C-alpha angles and dihedrals in degrees: 000000000000093000090052091050090049092049090052091052088052092053093046092049090051093050090048091048093050089046091052090049090051090049090048090049091048092050092048091048092050092047089049093051092046092050092047093047089049092049093047092048093051092045090054088052090048092052091047091051090048092050089057090044093246091145099172092052090045093052093047093052095043092051090047088049089053095052109106096037089110096049114119115245092357100070115170120212101232101166091117093048092046089051091052091048089048091052091045092054090043095051102037115115089212087075134047135057122330147150119232127219133182093232140023117303109226102183142015133186138175121223112245090252092051093235096111140043123200124202135187121212112163099230093040098039122207115345128188120209138187101253098217100043100025089227113158111242105176145332139212131198121247117244113279093240092048116098091189146333124244132187102012115201133185123222116248092258092049094235099114145028131217130187130206088258088063095249115140138197132196126222114219121205116256114277129204111304096013121106097209146005124304128228129228130170113252110237110260109257133162110328117252119265092244091053092048091052092047091052093047090052093046091050091051091056089220098116126049102196127025134181131162127232117256091253090052092231097113141031122218112215131184126208119176104299096348139085123207126192111208126201108236093207102056100006093241123148113250101184125011107189144024121262110275090245090067111082120191124187094183137044116274106260100177143012131189133183121216113239093254091047091237094120143033122200116203126191116214120168107308094341133094113194130191114217133182108269094226107034097027086225119148108277098197105262125107135149130184114210128211113275089243091062122091120198109230100177141313139221132195125225116248094266094037093240092120134040119203110206123195095215097180139350097292106021135084120190120190118213132189107245097216096062101002088237112156113260106213128327124319113279104237118205128199096222136032114300109235103170142344134209134189122222113242091257088053092232100108130051119203112206119198112210136202088224089073097260137110111210129196124220130193100231094196091055102031091231139101115284123255099030114144120213110255133189141186121350091353088059093047093049091050093050092049096040101046111012101036105026120169116326095003088077091067116098118250120237092248088054093051087049091056092048110039090172089073110094110228090210099046105027103032088115112056090200098044098094092036091056090050090053092050090052095055 
């Protein structure tokens, strides 16, 4: 009788043990599912924030999605969240290579050989930098009567610079004890023929937008819905109207030549249209921007294959000239975009900002130059140290409203748990 009772207790104990194991497995499974659902939801929010270039929100959500990957038993697969965080860190304009100034930078230009970069910042004048190291080589003051310098351009041989205001500077070869060339303002002589024609047309109030061709032989002028090409030598009109296959429903507000003169980009209303540089015939590329976007300016790459369009005060979008399809995501700046310049190989875009910084973007990747690929804890540490320092790592109220699953008490700081992990 006793053995039978003992046997029953063994059976009951085994059943209870199996039941507890089942409950434990169920609890672990439910916790796993909840953790995975939480991570997926936060990853989606991070990706959405990244798509609209809200890098801080993207980093906060991605970090929150990654919390829990180190838990025992309940491990969360956070590869997607980690990839979003890596892309956020890579694309953030708060990181990457840059040159700092005390005041706004109005213009930037690369030398034809790509060795030097020249910037214009009114208090500091013109400054020439080594393009690879960003080491300052020399500076030259702006003319006393000049309030600023815009649209700097090198001569083909790289020995001189000229601005839209017809000011010019000479680059002198390096001398003993100097690592690079020096700059000096060229004595003001007779204005160039292109500049004279532009000023005559401006004073006549006949043309609303004017730019000269790269070779300086012609001036492209816009008047309402028409373009005119003026001969610089005798001030005659070479071409009066656009080709019939180019339809415009708004006045022409901007026009830009490619450096090789092959293309002309014109801005009319919400449209940017690519024309043949000689015939002004439609060259096959057109894009219509969103009504909320305002075109600030545009610059072609050296070969004319790409067009960088400043679509609002803080954004640059690069398009392929052939079909005007966007190439990569918009390049979001922190400060006002004043000017851009492609490097001679077309791979780097220097962006002059009103916040006193020149930032460098990798055109082929659509992200700031000089960003190394990071993973794991090194990526988390970089995001928390540089992108979300201090109080910036705390979630904003509107972010918490979008993600009710975030506990305001426990997860108010996106980097809190990550910092604890780092300290272990």
